[in-house]
N, C-alpha and C positions, 0 to 999 in steps of 0.2 A: 477364590482359588489361589494358591501360592505362584509365586514367580517360577519356581523350580518345575512345578507341574505344567505351567503355561508353556515355559521353555521345550519341555519334551514335547508337548502337543504340536508346536510349530516345526519341531525337529522331524516329526512324522511326516511333514509336508516337505521338508528338505530346505527349511528356512532356519537361519541363525540369528535368534534374537539378539544376541551382543552386537553382531555386525549391524543389524537394524538400528540399535540404540547408538551405536557409535556414529552411524551416518547421519541420524537425525540431529545429534548435538552440534554437527558441523555446520547446521542450516541457519544463518541468521534471518530474523524477521525484523524489518524495519517498522518500528512502532511510530504512528502518526500522533504528532504532538497536538492536533487540533481537536482531538477526542476530550482532551482534558479542559478545555475552556470554552467548547461550543463555537470554535472556528471564530473567535473574536479577535485574538492577536493582541499585540501591545504597542500599538501604535495610536495616535489621534486619527480616527477614521473620519472620512467625509463623504463616504458614500454607502450604498447597500451592496449586500452580497452578490447578488446578479446570477445568472446563468443556471438557476435551480438549486444554488447552495443555500440550505436552511437547516438549523439544527431546532428541533422542537422540544419543550419541555423545560422545567425549570427545578429539576432535582437539586437539593442542596449540596453546596460544597465545591462549587465551581472555582476552579484556579483563577486568581486575580492579577498574578504577578508572575514574572519568570521564575522567581523563587519558589513559589506556591506550586507550580507546574513542575520544576525538577523534582521537588519533595514527592509529588504524586507518583512521578516517573519512577523514582528511585524505589518507592514502596511497591509499585507493580513490577518493575524488573526483578524484585527480589523474590517474586513468588513464580517466576519462570525459569525453567531448567534451559542451561546453554546461555551463549553471548549473544546479544541482539544489536540493533542500530535504532537510531531516532531519525525520523522525519521531520524536517522544519520547513515551516513555510516562511517567506519572506517578511511576513507581517509579524514574526515573533521576534523582532529584534530585542536586544537587552542592552538599553542604553538610555542616559538621560536627555540626550539630543532628541530632536524631532525632524529627521530627514525626511522628505518626501521620497516616493518609490524610485525615483530616478536619480537619487543621491546617496543610496545606501551603500556602506563600505563594510569590509571586512571587520573592522573594529566594533561595529554596532553588535556582531555576532560573537565576539571572541570569548564572551563568559560562557557560550553554550560549547565552545571547543575545550575551553579549560575544563568543564564540567564533564565532558564526553571523554576526556583523557583520564580524568580521576576515576571514572566508572569503566573504563575500558570498553567504551561503546564507539561504533563508528557511527557517521552522520549522513544523511541524505538532505537534498534541498529542493524547494520549488519557489520559482518566482510567483507572486501573487497578483494576479490579474483581475481581481474582483475587489469588492467592498472599497471603492475609491470614486471619487467624483468623476474621473476621466474614464470609468467604466459603467456608469449608471445606466447607458442606453444599451447595454451588452454588446458593445464593440471596443475592441482594443487594438490588437495588430493588424486588424482588417478595417479599421474605421476610414472613411472617407477623408476626414481630415489629416493631412501630412502630419501637422504638429503633434496631434494626439498619438498618431502611430510612432512618431519619433521618440515621445515620452515613454511609451511602453517598450519599443526597441530598447532604449538606454536602461530601463529597469532590468530587462531580461538579460542584458549584456553585464550589467553589474552583479546580477544574480549568480552568473557562471563564473564570474572572477571570483566571487565570494565562495563559491561552492568548491572552487579549484584549489583556493587557499586552505579551506577546511581540511580538504583531502591531503593536501601536502602535510599539512600540521600533524594529522593524525596517521598518516602513513597508509590510508585506505581510501581508493577512490569513490568519490560522492556522486551518486546518481542524482543529477539536476533535471526534473520533471517539469515539463512546459505543457500547461492546460489553460486555454483561454475560454471565456464564456461566450465568445462572438456567435451571433446569430439573430435571427428576426422572429418576431411574433406572428407576422403574418407573411404569406407567401411573397418573396421577392421576386424582381423582374431581371435581376442581374447578378446571378450566382457567381458567374465567372468573374466579374471585377473583384466581388470581396475575396474569392479564393486567391486570385492573383496578388492582391494586396497582402493577404495573409502569407503566402508563399515568399513574397519579396521581404517582407518583415523578418520573417524567420531566418531567411538567408543573411540579411544584415546583422541580425542578433547572434548567429552561430558563426560569424565569418572569422573569428579569432580562435585558433585552436589552444586548447589547455591541456596539460597533464593533470593526472589525478582527478579527471571529470569524465562522466559518462553522461551524454545528453540523451533525454528521452523525450517524445511526443506523445500526447494522450488525447484521444477521440472523446466523444460523446455523441450519443442519440439525439437527445434534446433535453431541454430544461425548462422551468418555469421563465416565460418570457422570450424563449427562442423555439417554440413549438413548431414552427413552420420550416425552419432551416438552421442547421447548425453549420457554421462555415468549416470548423475543423471536424468533418466527419470521419468515420472508419476509413473510409476508401481514401480520403485526401492524405491522412496521415500515414496510412499504409504505404502509399506511393511515395510520400516525402521520406520516410525512413528508409526505404529501400534504395532510393536515389542517393541520399545522403549517407546511409550505411551507419545510422545512429539507431538508439533502442526506440522500440515501439512498446507503449505503454497499454496493457489490456486491463481495463477497469470493469469488473464484474458487474457494476451497475451501470454502465454506460453502453448496453446493448439492449436490443428487444429481449422482452422476458423469455421467449422460447429459445433464444440462441445460446448455445452451450459453449463456454469459454474453453473447456477442456479440448474441444474439437478445433479451436482455433489454434492451439499451441503448436503443433507439429506442422501446421499449414504455413505460418508465419515464420516459424523458426529457420525455415529452409532458405529464407530471403532477407533475414536481419542479423546483425552480428550477436545482438544479445536482447533480452525481452526484460520487461518490468511487469510485474502484476501488482495491481491494487485490489486487494481481495474484500469484498463487502458482500452484503445480502440486500439485494434489491427486493423491494415488496411492491407490486404493481409496476414501479419503474424505479428510477434512481433515488431511492429513499435512505440508502446507506444504513441499514441495520447491522448491530453485533452479528458476527458469522457465527453459523451452527455447524454442527456436523452432520449437515444435509448431503444429498446425492450432489450437488453442484461442488461442494467443496472436496468431497472425496473423491469423485471423478477428476477434478483439476489436479489433485496432489499425485494421484496414480498417473496421470499423463505426464506429470514432470519426472516422476520416478521411471516409468516404463520407457519413455522416449529418450531418456538420459539429457534432459534439459535443466537439470539442477544448475550445472556449471555455467549456464549462460542466460539464467534467469535470476532476477533481483525480487523477491517477495516482500511486499509491503501491505499494510493493512490501510483500509480507508472507509471509515464510518464515523458517525457522530450522532450520539443519542444522548439527549439531555434529559430523559425521562428516568434514568437509572444512575447508580453510581458510576461515575467517569472511569475511576481506577478498575472497578469491577469489569466493565466493559473492555478495558485493555486486556485485563489478565484472562478474562474468558475468550475474548477474541484470538490471541496470540496462542493459547493453549489449544484451542481447537484447531488452528492452523497446524500446530505441531502433532496434536494426535492424527490428524488426517495424513501428514507425511510420514508418521510413524507406521500407521496401517498400511500406507502403500509400500513401505520397505519390508513389510512383514508378509507380503503375499509372494507365493511361489511363482514368480515373474517368468522364469525359463519354462516352466511346465505349462503355463497358460499360453504362452506364445508358441510352444510347440504344438498344441493340440489346434490352436488357430491357424497356424501354418499348414497343418495337416487337413485343414478343411473339415474337422470335427467339431462343428458348431453345438451339436448336442452336448458333448463333453465340456465344452466352454461354458455353457450354461450351467450345467450341473455343478462344475467346479466353482464358478463364481458365487453362485448361491450357498453351497456348502461352507464356503471360506467366510461367510458372514458370521458364522457360528462360533469361529476361532476366538481365543480369549485376548484380544487386544488389551482390553482394560487392565489386565494383570501385568502386561509389560509397561504399560503407561504408569502404573502405580509403583513400579520398579524404577523407572526414570526418575520419578518425583522422591522416592524413598532415598535413593542415592544422593540426591541433591538436597536431602532434608527439607523437602517442600510439603506442604499439607495437600490433601485431596479431599473430596467429599465434604462431610459436614465440617471437618477442620478448616477447609479453604473457605467455606461460607463464614465461618466464625472470624477468621483473619480479616476478611474483606469487611464484614459489619464492623467490626471493632474500629477499623481504621476510618471507614466512613463516618461513624458516630463522632469520632475526634475531629475530623475535618468540617463536619457541618457544625459542631459547636464553635470552631475557632473562625468560621468563616460566615 
């Protein structure tokens, strides 16, 4: 089907495809750097990942240096319509020095800022509270040892300073997302003490306000090694974010498999200033697969559009699959997120809301099912055509050609 025909079909429903395309291209997706090297980072590690973080597979071509990672990212961004962001973890410093986590400084990440300026990208940031000897027991900010807590508070404080300087340099606020692996493998007897220590550590870490910075806190249901209790649970961070009026991060892989993230968006948006999404595809539990155009993603995108939450929501990806081409994983993931957002913009929102408000649930069901048959793909192909980007077999060819070259060189 041609775009002109599809445009007419959508017009019959009162939908302006040109407006939908324009809206889509304004939405940046924050691409997670850790898919490119299997969450290894570029520092001398002295600990295990912890908290359930594990990348499986050994596909050839993993990035081994900051330059290789940036080259992979440039290729991937080149296959995406629109302008996007890069989400860096603190373990991805680019320096000949070997600072410990409590001694990192802005200069250790300056090459990333210079590169982002060249590419016209925004940056986001994350302190790294795992893969370190002082996190091997899955306790950091809630650790009973005050010295270990102080080490991680300082790491978080420095991460916020670095993020704020990145935001100032790029003229775009940086979202600094805080996730810690803290928890217990077996049932604790004093959950309150652990959560009080986490609360106090967060207060100390966030004490200094910064411009060009948006702080976020991220919960988790459980992970390997913390099956019995996660200190930073959803309820803990929901309360903390509301009290402190900071961002709440909702990671699609960090809840029970039957929980619907789309349903949570409007509920929490009433109480926090902004939201951060980590878009992933859990299988069984937090296994972080590349996202598909499944119901979870489509419903989440529709809720963002229909609830008017795009202006207060930061969308980032969070998956790591080492069984497939890492650049293909980025491209597929971002494109699927964009396709879901485009589909949401191509729905007759006013008409659907009107029949629901009138209590006509039969019409709501009929309309939502009939709308599935609209030619969304033709509009997406037009988006890519205007940006001179491949789709279908041509996309697969581009991805495979790059992957072959990477595998040969690395």
